[in-house]
GUTIZA-84062 format. One record per residue: residue number from 1; residue in three letters; x, y, z of N, C-alpha, C in turn. Coordinates in nm, 3 decimals. Atoms other than C-alpha are relative to their C-alpha. Layout:
BEGIN
rec resi NUM	resn Ala	n_X X	n_Y Y	n_Z Z	ca_X X	ca_Y Y	ca_Z Z	c_X X	c_Y Y	c_Z Z
...
end
This chain:
BEGIN
rec resi 1	resn Met	n_X -0.139	n_Y -0.014	n_Z -0.043	ca_X -0.809	ca_Y -0.982	ca_Z -1.021	c_X 0.013	c_Y 0.124	c_Z 0.086
rec resi 2	resn Arg	n_X -0.015	n_Y -0.113	n_Z -0.092	ca_X -0.775	ca_Y -0.765	ca_Z -0.714	c_X 0.145	c_Y 0.005	c_Z 0.048
rec resi 3	resn Ile	n_X -0.136	n_Y -0.021	n_Z -0.049	ca_X -0.445	ca_Y -0.617	ca_Z -0.602	c_X -0.009	c_Y 0.071	c_Z 0.134
rec resi 4	resn Met	n_X -0.004	n_Y -0.059	n_Z -0.133	ca_X -0.367	ca_Y -0.531	ca_Z -0.241	c_X 0.120	c_Y 0.092	c_Z 0.010
rec resi 5	resn Gly	n_X -0.109	n_Y -0.093	n_Z -0.024	ca_X -0.157	ca_Y -0.228	ca_Z -0.152	c_X 0.024	c_Y 0.014	c_Z 0.150
rec resi 6	resn Leu	n_X -0.036	n_Y -0.008	n_Z -0.141	ca_X 0.030	ca_Y -0.207	ca_Z 0.178	c_X 0.092	c_Y 0.119	c_Z 0.025
rec resi 7	resn Asp	n_X -0.085	n_Y -0.108	n_Z -0.049	ca_X 0.170	ca_Y 0.100	ca_Z 0.351	c_X 0.052	c_Y -0.050	c_Z 0.135
rec resi 8	resn Val	n_X -0.055	n_Y 0.069	n_Z -0.117	ca_X 0.399	ca_Y -0.072	ca_Z 0.602	c_X 0.077	c_Y 0.098	c_Z 0.088
rec resi 9	resn Gly	n_X -0.068	n_Y -0.081	n_Z -0.099	ca_X 0.498	ca_Y 0.119	ca_Z 0.912	c_X 0.046	c_Y -0.087	c_Z 0.115
rec resi 10	resn Glu	n_X -0.048	n_Y 0.076	n_Z -0.115	ca_X 0.657	ca_Y 0.016	ca_Z 1.239	c_X -0.114	c_Y -0.046	c_Z 0.090
rec resi 11	resn Arg	n_X 0.111	n_Y 0.032	n_Z -0.089	ca_X 0.327	ca_Y 0.020	ca_Z 1.432	c_X -0.126	c_Y -0.046	c_Z -0.071
rec resi 12	resn Thr	n_X 0.123	n_Y 0.035	n_Z 0.073	ca_X 0.062	ca_Y -0.019	ca_Z 1.162	c_X 0.032	c_Y -0.036	c_Z -0.144
rec resi 13	resn Ile	n_X -0.004	n_Y 0.027	n_Z 0.143	ca_X 0.002	ca_Y -0.148	ca_Z 0.812	c_X -0.131	c_Y 0.051	c_Z -0.058
rec resi 14	resn Gly	n_X 0.118	n_Y -0.047	n_Z 0.071	ca_X -0.239	ca_Y 0.050	ca_Z 0.597	c_X -0.025	c_Y -0.093	c_Z -0.117
rec resi 15	resn Val	n_X 0.035	n_Y 0.096	n_Z 0.104	ca_X -0.425	ca_Y -0.177	ca_Z 0.356	c_X -0.103	c_Y 0.061	c_Z -0.094
rec resi 16	resn Ala	n_X 0.094	n_Y -0.041	n_Z 0.104	ca_X -0.596	ca_Y -0.087	ca_Z 0.029	c_X -0.015	c_Y -0.117	c_Z -0.096
rec resi 17	resn Val	n_X 0.028	n_Y 0.105	n_Z 0.097	ca_X -0.752	ca_Y -0.313	ca_Z -0.233	c_X -0.057	c_Y 0.064	c_Z -0.125
rec resi 18	resn Ser	n_X 0.055	n_Y -0.052	n_Z 0.126	ca_X -0.826	ca_Y -0.250	ca_Z -0.599	c_X -0.138	c_Y -0.061	c_Z -0.025
rec resi 19	resn Asp	n_X 0.123	n_Y 0.062	n_Z 0.047	ca_X -1.161	ca_Y -0.310	ca_Z -0.761	c_X 0.039	c_Y -0.118	c_Z -0.089
rec resi 20	resn Glu	n_X -0.029	n_Y 0.122	n_Z 0.076	ca_X -1.190	ca_Y -0.628	ca_Z -0.971	c_X 0.070	c_Y 0.029	c_Z -0.133
rec resi 21	resn Leu	n_X -0.062	n_Y -0.034	n_Z 0.128	ca_X -1.082	ca_Y -0.448	ca_Z -1.289	c_X 0.139	c_Y 0.062	c_Z 0.015
rec resi 22	resn Gly	n_X -0.130	n_Y -0.060	n_Z -0.023	ca_X -0.774	ca_Y -0.298	ca_Z -1.128	c_X 0.007	c_Y 0.146	c_Z -0.040
rec resi 23	resn Leu	n_X 0.006	n_Y -0.140	n_Z 0.040	ca_X -0.887	ca_Y 0.057	ca_Z -1.199	c_X 0.012	c_Y 0.097	c_Z 0.118
rec resi 24	resn Thr	n_X 0.002	n_Y -0.091	n_Z -0.114	ca_X -0.940	ca_Y 0.209	ca_Z -0.856	c_X 0.043	c_Y -0.071	c_Z 0.128
rec resi 25	resn Ala	n_X -0.046	n_Y 0.053	n_Z -0.129	ca_X -0.797	ca_Y 0.162	ca_Z -0.507	c_X -0.085	c_Y 0.061	c_Z 0.112
rec resi 26	resn Gln	n_X 0.076	n_Y -0.044	n_Z -0.116	ca_X -0.993	ca_Y 0.184	ca_Z -0.183	c_X 0.072	c_Y -0.047	c_Z 0.126
rec resi 27	resn Gly	n_X -0.055	n_Y 0.039	n_Z -0.129	ca_X -0.852	ca_Y 0.187	ca_Z 0.169	c_X -0.100	c_Y -0.090	c_Z 0.071
rec resi 28	resn Val	n_X 0.093	n_Y 0.094	n_Z -0.063	ca_X -0.997	ca_Y -0.109	ca_Z 0.359	c_X 0.030	c_Y -0.029	c_Z 0.146
rec resi 29	resn Ala	n_X -0.031	n_Y 0.037	n_Z -0.138	ca_X -0.812	ca_Y -0.156	ca_Z 0.689	c_X 0.130	c_Y 0.062	c_Z 0.045
rec resi 30	resn Val	n_X -0.127	n_Y -0.033	n_Z -0.064	ca_X -0.540	ca_Y -0.054	ca_Z 0.929	c_X 0.027	c_Y -0.113	c_Z 0.098
rec resi 31	resn Ile	n_X -0.039	n_Y 0.111	n_Z -0.087	ca_X -0.363	ca_Y -0.346	ca_Z 1.094	c_X 0.097	c_Y 0.053	c_Z 0.104
rec resi 32	resn Arg	n_X -0.092	n_Y -0.036	n_Z -0.109	ca_X -0.206	ca_Y -0.276	ca_Z 1.433	c_X 0.101	c_Y -0.113	c_Z 0.012
rec resi 33	resn Arg	n_X -0.104	n_Y 0.102	n_Z 0.002	ca_X 0.124	ca_Y -0.460	ca_Z 1.428	c_X 0.034	c_Y -0.049	c_Z 0.140
rec resi 34	resn Thr	n_X -0.044	n_Y 0.060	n_Z -0.127	ca_X 0.207	ca_Y -0.701	ca_Z 1.709	c_X 0.115	c_Y -0.096	c_Z -0.024
rec resi 35	resn Ser	n_X -0.107	n_Y 0.093	n_Z 0.038	ca_X 0.424	ca_Y -0.966	ca_Z 1.537	c_X -0.015	c_Y -0.030	c_Z -0.148
rec resi 36	resn Lys	n_X 0.008	n_Y 0.036	n_Z 0.142	ca_X 0.509	ca_Y -1.082	ca_Z 1.185	c_X -0.107	c_Y -0.105	c_Z -0.024
rec resi 37	resn Glu	n_X 0.100	n_Y 0.106	n_Z 0.016	ca_X 0.292	ca_Y -1.390	ca_Z 1.236	c_X -0.141	c_Y 0.057	c_Z 0.005
rec resi 38	resn Ala	n_X 0.133	n_Y -0.062	n_Z -0.010	ca_X -0.007	ca_Y -1.180	ca_Z 1.344	c_X -0.027	c_Y 0.087	c_Z -0.123
rec resi 39	resn Asp	n_X 0.015	n_Y -0.081	n_Z 0.122	ca_X 0.054	ca_Y -0.943	ca_Z 1.050	c_X -0.042	c_Y -0.088	c_Z -0.117
rec resi 40	resn Val	n_X 0.030	n_Y 0.091	n_Z 0.112	ca_X 0.051	ca_Y -1.233	ca_Z 0.804	c_X -0.141	c_Y -0.058	c_Z 0.014
rec resi 41	resn Ala	n_X 0.133	n_Y 0.056	n_Z -0.022	ca_X -0.261	ca_Y -1.384	ca_Z 0.961	c_X -0.109	c_Y 0.102	c_Z -0.037
rec resi 42	resn Ala	n_X 0.097	n_Y -0.105	n_Z 0.031	ca_X -0.449	ca_Y -1.053	ca_Z 0.937	c_X -0.005	c_Y 0.025	c_Z -0.151
rec resi 43	resn Leu	n_X -0.004	n_Y -0.021	n_Z 0.145	ca_X -0.334	ca_Y -1.002	ca_Z 0.577	c_X -0.064	c_Y -0.118	c_Z -0.073
rec resi 44	resn Gln	n_X 0.058	n_Y 0.119	n_Z 0.063	ca_X -0.431	ca_Y -1.360	ca_Z 0.487	c_X -0.153	c_Y 0.006	c_Z 0.003
rec resi 45	resn Arg	n_X 0.146	n_Y -0.013	n_Z -0.009	ca_X -0.786	ca_Y -1.298	ca_Z 0.612	c_X -0.052	c_Y 0.100	c_Z -0.104
rec resi 46	resn Leu	n_X 0.042	n_Y -0.101	n_Z 0.098	ca_X -0.811	ca_Y -0.984	ca_Z 0.396	c_X 0.019	c_Y -0.050	c_Z -0.144
rec resi 47	resn Ile	n_X -0.025	n_Y 0.056	n_Z 0.132	ca_X -0.659	ca_Y -1.164	ca_Z 0.096	c_X -0.113	c_Y -0.094	c_Z -0.040
rec resi 48	resn Glu	n_X 0.111	n_Y 0.093	n_Z 0.028	ca_X -0.924	ca_Y -1.434	ca_Z 0.121	c_X -0.132	c_Y 0.075	c_Z -0.015
rec resi 49	resn Gln	n_X 0.125	n_Y -0.077	n_Z 0.006	ca_X -1.205	ca_Y -1.185	ca_Z 0.186	c_X -0.018	c_Y 0.070	c_Z -0.134
rec resi 50	resn Tyr	n_X 0.009	n_Y -0.079	n_Z 0.123	ca_X -1.123	ca_Y -0.978	ca_Z -0.123	c_X 0.044	c_Y -0.075	c_Z -0.126
rec resi 51	resn Gly	n_X -0.045	n_Y 0.074	n_Z 0.117	ca_X -0.983	ca_Y -1.247	ca_Z -0.353	c_X 0.122	c_Y 0.062	c_Z -0.065
rec resi 52	resn Val	n_X -0.121	n_Y -0.069	n_Z 0.048	ca_X -0.644	ca_Y -1.076	ca_Z -0.385	c_X 0.091	c_Y -0.098	c_Z -0.073
rec resi 53	resn Thr	n_X -0.091	n_Y 0.084	n_Z 0.079	ca_X -0.406	ca_Y -1.212	ca_Z -0.650	c_X 0.144	c_Y 0.051	c_Z -0.003
rec resi 54	resn Ala	n_X -0.135	n_Y -0.057	n_Z -0.005	ca_X -0.104	ca_Y -0.983	ca_Z -0.600	c_X 0.004	c_Y 0.109	c_Z 0.106
rec resi 55	resn Ile	n_X -0.019	n_Y -0.100	n_Z -0.105	ca_X 0.039	ca_Y -0.746	ca_Z -0.340	c_X 0.104	c_Y 0.102	c_Z -0.045
rec resi 56	resn Val	n_X -0.096	n_Y -0.107	n_Z 0.025	ca_X 0.213	ca_Y -0.411	ca_Z -0.379	c_X 0.035	c_Y 0.061	c_Z 0.135
rec resi 57	resn Val	n_X -0.048	n_Y -0.058	n_Z -0.124	ca_X 0.424	ca_Y -0.295	ca_Z -0.086	c_X 0.066	c_Y 0.133	c_Z -0.032
rec resi 58	resn Gly	n_X -0.060	n_Y -0.132	n_Z 0.019	ca_X 0.506	ca_Y 0.073	ca_Z -0.067	c_X 0.145	c_Y 0.000	c_Z 0.045
rec resi 59	resn Leu	n_X -0.142	n_Y -0.009	n_Z -0.030	ca_X 0.880	ca_Y 0.135	ca_Z -0.076	c_X 0.037	c_Y 0.145	c_Z 0.024
rec resi 60	resn Pro	n_X -0.034	n_Y -0.140	n_Z -0.029	ca_X 0.970	ca_Y 0.457	ca_Z 0.103	c_X 0.146	c_Y 0.029	c_Z -0.037
rec resi 61	resn Arg	n_X -0.133	n_Y -0.043	n_Z 0.042	ca_X 1.267	ca_Y 0.617	ca_Z -0.069	c_X 0.024	c_Y 0.141	c_Z 0.050
rec resi 62	resn Asn	n_X -0.036	n_Y -0.137	n_Z -0.029	ca_X 1.454	ca_Y 0.928	ca_Z 0.028	c_X -0.027	c_Y 0.084	c_Z -0.124
rec resi 63	resn Met	n_X 0.030	n_Y -0.086	n_Z 0.115	ca_X 1.388	ca_Y 1.228	ca_Z -0.195	c_X 0.104	c_Y -0.010	c_Z -0.110
rec resi 64	resn Asn	n_X -0.103	n_Y 0.015	n_Z 0.103	ca_X 1.719	ca_Y 1.161	ca_Z -0.375	c_X -0.002	c_Y -0.140	c_Z -0.062
rec resi 65	resn Gly	n_X 0.016	n_Y 0.133	n_Z 0.060	ca_X 1.602	ca_Y 0.806	ca_Z -0.458	c_X 0.067	c_Y -0.113	c_Z 0.075
rec resi 66	resn Thr	n_X -0.069	n_Y 0.105	n_Z -0.075	ca_X 1.819	ca_Y 0.620	ca_Z -0.209	c_X -0.094	c_Y -0.063	c_Z 0.103
rec resi 67	resn Leu	n_X 0.076	n_Y 0.068	n_Z -0.103	ca_X 1.689	ca_Y 0.372	ca_Z 0.046	c_X 0.061	c_Y 0.025	c_Z 0.135
rec resi 68	resn Gly	n_X -0.046	n_Y -0.012	n_Z -0.139	ca_X 1.712	ca_Y 0.436	ca_Z 0.416	c_X -0.041	c_Y -0.124	c_Z 0.076
rec resi 69	resn Pro	n_X 0.035	n_Y 0.115	n_Z -0.083	ca_X 1.650	ca_Y 0.198	ca_Z 0.706	c_X -0.147	c_Y -0.043	c_Z -0.015
rec resi 70	resn Thr	n_X 0.142	n_Y 0.035	n_Z 0.014	ca_X 1.271	ca_Y 0.218	ca_Z 0.664	c_X -0.024	c_Y -0.073	c_Z -0.132
rec resi 71	resn Gly	n_X 0.013	n_Y 0.067	n_Z 0.129	ca_X 1.296	ca_Y 0.125	ca_Z 0.296	c_X 0.056	c_Y -0.141	c_Z 0.004
rec resi 72	resn Glu	n_X -0.059	n_Y 0.134	n_Z -0.012	ca_X 1.522	ca_Y -0.167	ca_Z 0.380	c_X -0.091	c_Y -0.093	c_Z 0.079
rec resi 73	resn Arg	n_X 0.095	n_Y 0.081	n_Z -0.076	ca_X 1.269	ca_Y -0.290	ca_Z 0.640	c_X -0.119	c_Y -0.039	c_Z -0.087
rec resi 74	resn Cys	n_X 0.113	n_Y 0.031	n_Z 0.089	ca_X 0.991	ca_Y -0.269	ca_Z 0.380	c_X 0.039	c_Y -0.105	c_Z -0.103
rec resi 75	resn Gln	n_X -0.047	n_Y 0.102	n_Z 0.094	ca_X 1.200	ca_Y -0.468	ca_Z 0.132	c_X 0.003	c_Y -0.137	c_Z 0.068
rec resi 76	resn Ala	n_X -0.007	n_Y 0.127	n_Z -0.073	ca_X 1.262	ca_Y -0.738	ca_Z 0.395	c_X -0.140	c_Y -0.053	c_Z 0.027
rec resi 77	resn Phe	n_X 0.136	n_Y 0.043	n_Z -0.026	ca_X 0.892	ca_Y -0.746	ca_Z 0.484	c_X -0.065	c_Y -0.053	c_Z -0.128
rec resi 78	resn Ala	n_X 0.055	n_Y 0.047	n_Z 0.128	ca_X 0.798	ca_Y -0.781	ca_Z 0.115	c_X 0.053	c_Y -0.139	c_Z -0.033
rec resi 79	resn Arg	n_X -0.057	n_Y 0.133	n_Z 0.024	ca_X 1.037	ca_Y -1.077	ca_Z 0.079	c_X -0.064	c_Y -0.104	c_Z 0.091
rec resi 80	resn Phe	n_X 0.064	n_Y 0.088	n_Z -0.097	ca_X 0.889	ca_Y -1.232	ca_Z 0.394	c_X -0.142	c_Y -0.035	c_Z -0.046
rec resi 81	resn Leu	n_X 0.137	n_Y 0.025	n_Z 0.047	ca_X 0.534	ca_Y -1.192	ca_Z 0.258	c_X -0.003	c_Y -0.091	c_Z -0.121
rec resi 82	resn Glu	n_X -0.002	n_Y 0.081	n_Z 0.121	ca_X 0.624	ca_Y -1.341	ca_Z -0.077	c_X 0.021	c_Y -0.148	c_Z 0.033
rec resi 83	resn Lys	n_X -0.025	n_Y 0.139	n_Z -0.042	ca_X 0.755	ca_Y -1.655	ca_Z 0.094	c_X -0.120	c_Y -0.059	c_Z 0.073
rec resi 84	resn Arg	n_X 0.109	n_Y 0.050	n_Z -0.084	ca_X 0.467	ca_Y -1.685	ca_Z 0.339	c_X -0.134	c_Y -0.009	c_Z -0.071
rec resi 85	resn Leu	n_X 0.132	n_Y -0.007	n_Z 0.061	ca_X 0.173	ca_Y -1.597	ca_Z 0.115	c_X -0.008	c_Y -0.063	c_Z -0.138
rec resi 86	resn Thr	n_X -0.007	n_Y 0.058	n_Z 0.135	ca_X 0.284	ca_Y -1.749	ca_Z -0.217	c_X -0.080	c_Y 0.081	c_Z -0.104
rec resi 87	resn Leu	n_X 0.057	n_Y -0.092	n_Z 0.098	ca_X 0.150	ca_Y -1.445	ca_Z -0.403	c_X 0.113	c_Y 0.088	c_Z -0.052
rec resi 88	resn Pro	n_X -0.102	n_Y -0.095	n_Z 0.046	ca_X 0.352	ca_Y -1.213	ca_Z -0.623	c_X -0.005	c_Y 0.128	c_Z 0.084
rec resi 89	resn Val	n_X -0.011	n_Y -0.123	n_Z -0.078	ca_X 0.475	ca_Y -0.915	ca_Z -0.421	c_X 0.089	c_Y 0.096	c_Z -0.076
rec resi 90	resn His	n_X -0.073	n_Y -0.103	n_Z 0.073	ca_X 0.585	ca_Y -0.597	ca_Z -0.596	c_X 0.029	c_Y 0.116	c_Z 0.095
rec resi 91	resn Leu	n_X -0.033	n_Y -0.121	n_Z -0.075	ca_X 0.758	ca_Y -0.294	ca_Z -0.446	c_X -0.031	c_Y 0.120	c_Z -0.089
rec resi 92	resn Trp	n_X 0.035	n_Y -0.120	n_Z 0.075	ca_X 0.640	ca_Y 0.053	ca_Z -0.547	c_X 0.039	c_Y 0.123	c_Z 0.079
rec resi 93	resn Asp	n_X -0.045	n_Y -0.125	n_Z -0.062	ca_X 0.789	ca_Y 0.394	ca_Z -0.472	c_X -0.120	c_Y 0.072	c_Z 0.061
rec resi 94	resn Glu	n_X 0.111	n_Y -0.065	n_Z -0.067	ca_X 0.567	ca_Y 0.557	ca_Z -0.215	c_X 0.035	c_Y 0.139	c_Z 0.052
rec resi 95	resn Arg	n_X -0.038	n_Y -0.134	n_Z -0.047	ca_X 0.744	ca_Y 0.890	ca_Z -0.172	c_X -0.120	c_Y 0.093	c_Z 0.001
rec resi 96	resn Leu	n_X 0.100	n_Y -0.105	n_Z -0.020	ca_X 0.508	ca_Y 1.157	ca_Z -0.041	c_X -0.144	c_Y -0.050	c_Z 0.006
rec resi 97	resn Thr	n_X 0.139	n_Y 0.046	n_Z -0.006	ca_X 0.199	ca_Y 0.929	ca_Z -0.029	c_X -0.064	c_Y 0.037	c_Z 0.134
rec resi 98	resn Thr	n_X 0.058	n_Y -0.034	n_Z -0.129	ca_X 0.150	ca_Y 0.989	ca_Z 0.343	c_X -0.026	c_Y 0.150	c_Z 0.008
rec resi 99	resn Val	n_X 0.020	n_Y -0.145	n_Z 0.003	ca_X 0.192	ca_Y 1.364	ca_Z 0.290	c_X -0.126	c_Y 0.032	c_Z -0.080
rec resi 100	resn Leu	n_X 0.118	n_Y -0.022	n_Z 0.082	ca_X -0.069	ca_Y 1.354	ca_Z 0.012	c_X -0.126	c_Y -0.047	c_Z 0.073
rec resi 101	resn Ala	n_X 0.115	n_Y 0.051	n_Z -0.075	ca_X -0.301	ca_Y 1.142	ca_Z 0.228	c_X -0.038	c_Y 0.098	c_Z 0.111
rec resi 102	resn Glu	n_X 0.026	n_Y -0.098	n_Z -0.106	ca_X -0.267	ca_Y 1.388	ca_Z 0.519	c_X -0.067	c_Y 0.125	c_Z -0.057
rec resi 103	resn Arg	n_X 0.054	n_Y -0.121	n_Z 0.062	ca_X -0.336	ca_Y 1.683	ca_Z 0.289	c_X -0.146	c_Y -0.024	c_Z -0.042
rec resi 104	resn Thr	n_X 0.136	n_Y 0.034	n_Z 0.042	ca_X -0.644	ca_Y 1.510	ca_Z 0.147	c_X -0.095	c_Y -0.004	c_Z 0.119
rec resi 105	resn Leu	n_X 0.084	n_Y 0.010	n_Z -0.119	ca_X -0.777	ca_Y 1.436	ca_Z 0.494	c_X -0.021	c_Y 0.137	c_Z 0.066
rec resi 106	resn Leu	n_X 0.016	n_Y -0.137	n_Z -0.051	ca_X -0.712	ca_Y 1.796	ca_Z 0.606	c_X -0.103	c_Y 0.076	c_Z -0.082
rec resi 107	resn Glu	n_X 0.095	n_Y -0.068	n_Z 0.088	ca_X -0.904	ca_Y 1.924	ca_Z 0.304	c_X -0.142	c_Y -0.051	c_Z 0.024
rec resi 108	resn Ala	n_X 0.131	n_Y 0.057	n_Z -0.031	ca_X -1.188	ca_Y 1.689	ca_Z 0.401	c_X -0.048	c_Y 0.045	c_Z 0.138
rec resi 109	resn Asp	n_X 0.034	n_Y -0.058	n_Z -0.130	ca_X -1.187	ca_Y 1.870	ca_Z 0.738	c_X -0.026	c_Y -0.107	c_Z 0.106
rec resi 110	resn Leu	n_X 0.011	n_Y 0.103	n_Z -0.103	ca_X -1.145	ca_Y 1.554	ca_Z 0.944	c_X 0.076	c_Y 0.044	c_Z 0.125
rec resi 111	resn Ser	n_X -0.067	n_Y -0.033	n_Z -0.125	ca_X -1.051	ca_Y 1.591	ca_Z 1.308	c_X 0.136	c_Y -0.069	c_Z 0.005
rec resi 112	resn Arg	n_X -0.133	n_Y 0.060	n_Z -0.015	ca_X -0.695	ca_Y 1.514	ca_Z 1.411	c_X -0.011	c_Y -0.148	c_Z 0.040
rec resi 113	resn Arg	n_X 0.019	n_Y 0.138	n_Z -0.046	ca_X -0.815	ca_Y 1.200	ca_Z 1.591	c_X -0.045	c_Y -0.091	c_Z -0.115
rec resi 114	resn Arg	n_X 0.051	n_Y 0.080	n_Z 0.113	ca_X -1.006	ca_Y 1.074	ca_Z 1.283	c_X 0.108	c_Y -0.016	c_Z -0.108
rec resi 115	resn Arg	n_X -0.109	n_Y 0.010	n_Z 0.099	ca_X -0.712	ca_Y 1.156	ca_Z 1.051	c_X 0.099	c_Y -0.107	c_Z 0.041
rec resi 116	resn Lys	n_X -0.096	n_Y 0.097	n_Z -0.050	ca_X -0.482	ca_Y 0.950	ca_Z 1.270	c_X -0.051	c_Y -0.143	c_Z -0.018
rec resi 117	resn Gln	n_X 0.059	n_Y 0.133	n_Z 0.014	ca_X -0.723	ca_Y 0.654	ca_Z 1.249	c_X 0.004	c_Y -0.051	c_Z -0.144
rec resi 118	resn Val	n_X 0.015	n_Y 0.045	n_Z 0.139	ca_X -0.742	ca_Y 0.649	ca_Z 0.869	c_X 0.116	c_Y 0.032	c_Z -0.092
rec resi 119	resn Val	n_X -0.105	n_Y -0.046	n_Z 0.091	ca_X -0.423	ca_Y 0.806	ca_Z 0.731	c_X 0.077	c_Y -0.116	c_Z -0.063
rec resi 120	resn Asp	n_X -0.078	n_Y 0.111	n_Z 0.055	ca_X -0.245	ca_Y 0.472	ca_Z 0.686	c_X -0.073	c_Y -0.070	c_Z -0.115
rec resi 121	resn Lys	n_X 0.071	n_Y 0.066	n_Z 0.110	ca_X -0.519	ca_Y 0.316	ca_Z 0.475	c_X -0.020	c_Y 0.095	c_Z -0.118
rec resi 122	resn Val	n_X 0.007	n_Y -0.097	n_Z 0.110	ca_X -0.557	ca_Y 0.638	ca_Z 0.274	c_X 0.134	c_Y 0.005	c_Z -0.073
rec resi 123	resn Ala	n_X -0.132	n_Y 0.002	n_Z 0.064	ca_X -0.180	ca_Y 0.639	ca_Z 0.212	c_X 0.018	c_Y -0.127	c_Z -0.083
rec resi 124	resn Ala	n_X -0.008	n_Y 0.126	n_Z 0.077	ca_X -0.204	ca_Y 0.273	ca_Z 0.102	c_X -0.080	c_Y 0.013	c_Z -0.129
rec resi 125	resn Ala	n_X 0.083	n_Y -0.017	n_Z 0.119	ca_X -0.484	ca_Y 0.367	ca_Z -0.139	c_X 0.068	c_Y 0.094	c_Z -0.101
rec resi 126	resn Val	n_X -0.071	n_Y -0.093	n_Z 0.089	ca_X -0.283	ca_Y 0.661	ca_Z -0.280	c_X 0.114	c_Y -0.073	c_Z -0.071
rec resi 127	resn Met	n_X -0.113	n_Y 0.074	n_Z 0.057	ca_X 0.021	ca_Y 0.437	ca_Z -0.331	c_X -0.050	c_Y -0.103	c_Z -0.101
rec resi 128	resn Leu	n_X 0.052	n_Y 0.102	n_Z 0.092	ca_X -0.184	ca_Y 0.155	ca_Z -0.488	c_X -0.059	c_Y 0.064	c_Z -0.125
rec resi 129	resn Gln	n_X 0.056	n_Y -0.066	n_Z 0.118	ca_X -0.366	ca_Y 0.399	ca_Z -0.717	c_X 0.112	c_Y 0.044	c_Z -0.095
rec resi 130	resn Gly	n_X -0.114	n_Y -0.034	n_Z 0.085	ca_X -0.029	ca_Y 0.525	ca_Z -0.842	c_X 0.052	c_Y -0.121	c_Z -0.075
rec resi 131	resn Tyr	n_X -0.044	n_Y 0.125	n_Z 0.065	ca_X 0.075	ca_Y 0.166	ca_Z -0.915	c_X -0.098	c_Y -0.040	c_Z -0.110
rec resi 132	resn Leu	n_X 0.101	n_Y 0.040	n_Z 0.098	ca_X -0.254	ca_Y 0.088	ca_Z -1.093	c_X 0.004	c_Y 0.091	c_Z -0.123
rec resi 133	resn Asp	n_X -0.004	n_Y -0.096	n_Z 0.111	ca_X -0.235	ca_Y 0.405	ca_Z -1.303	c_X 0.124	c_Y -0.023	c_Z -0.088
rec resi 134	resn Ala	n_X -0.124	n_Y 0.024	n_Z 0.076	ca_X 0.127	ca_Y 0.334	ca_Z -1.405	c_X -0.011	c_Y -0.128	c_Z -0.080
rec resi 135	resn Lys	n_X 0.015	n_Y 0.128	n_Z 0.072	ca_X 0.046	ca_Y -0.026	ca_Z -1.497	c_X -0.097	c_Y 0.014	c_Z -0.115
rec resi 136	resn Arg	n_X 0.098	n_Y -0.019	n_Z 0.107	ca_X -0.256	ca_Y 0.082	ca_Z -1.700	c_X 0.064	c_Y 0.074	c_Z -0.117
rec resi 137	resn Arg	n_X -0.070	n_Y -0.071	n_Z 0.108	ca_X -0.040	ca_Y 0.330	ca_Z -1.895	c_X 0.096	c_Y -0.095	c_Z -0.071
rec resi 138	resn Glu	n_X -0.094	n_Y 0.096	n_Z 0.056	ca_X 0.218	ca_Y 0.056	ca_Z -1.945	c_X -0.072	c_Y -0.100	c_Z -0.091
rec resi 139	resn Trp	n_X 0.077	n_Y 0.099	n_Z 0.078	ca_X -0.045	ca_Y -0.193	ca_Z -2.069	c_X -0.054	c_Y 0.060	c_Z -0.127
rec resi 140	resn His	n_X 0.058	n_Y -0.066	n_Z 0.118	ca_X -0.188	ca_Y 0.063	ca_Z -2.310	c_X 0.106	c_Y 0.065	c_Z -0.088
rec resi 141	resn Gly	n_X -0.108	n_Y -0.049	n_Z 0.084	ca_X 0.151	ca_Y 0.159	ca_Z -2.447	c_X 0.022	c_Y 0.149	c_Z 0.005
rec resi 142	resn Asp	n_X -0.020	n_Y -0.146	n_Z -0.010	ca_X 0.138	ca_Y 0.521	ca_Z -2.332	c_X 0.064	c_Y 0.036	c_Z 0.134
rec resi 143	resn Ala	n_X -0.068	n_Y -0.019	n_Z -0.129	ca_X 0.377	ca_Y 0.505	ca_Z -2.037	c_X 0.050	c_Y 0.143	c_Z 0.018
rec resi 144	resn Gly	n_X -0.049	n_Y -0.137	n_Z -0.012	ca_X 0.499	ca_Y 0.856	ca_Z -2.116	c_X -0.109	c_Y 0.104	c_Z 0.008
rec resi 145	resn Ala	n_X 0.111	n_Y -0.095	n_Z -0.002	ca_X 0.154	ca_Y 1.013	ca_Z -2.118	c_X -0.023	c_Y 0.054	c_Z 0.139
rec resi 146	resn Asp	n_X 0.032	n_Y -0.061	n_Z -0.130	ca_X 0.042	ca_Y 1.247	ca_Z -1.842	c_X -0.130	c_Y -0.053	c_Z 0.053
end
């Protein structure tokens, strides 16, 4: 059971996939957006390649928890995917994932050009890892544990 995580932006979609046990997330691709149909086709290829059974779309919230225009676009895209792909699609708070991804890449001493190439899939992996960790705590009955 692999889960796909998506960091949906206006120009790109960062894609991460969990391992088969749902323990770890790895960034696997950055899709350059051209149209919704092309986005779905690219995602479908990755879904088939990795045997994905569910999708988690990052939901960017404002720091006060409200949704802005970007969050509303992500919600609409998640609904669109659920209809087109017939897989369960979950939304997950992705506040600060791109900031954390950027910081991680800076610490890895990657060039600005290389960071720009991979930041979206790293952000998708950070977001998906947060989802996997929360679900694991939930499944083990220790949702309040650190």
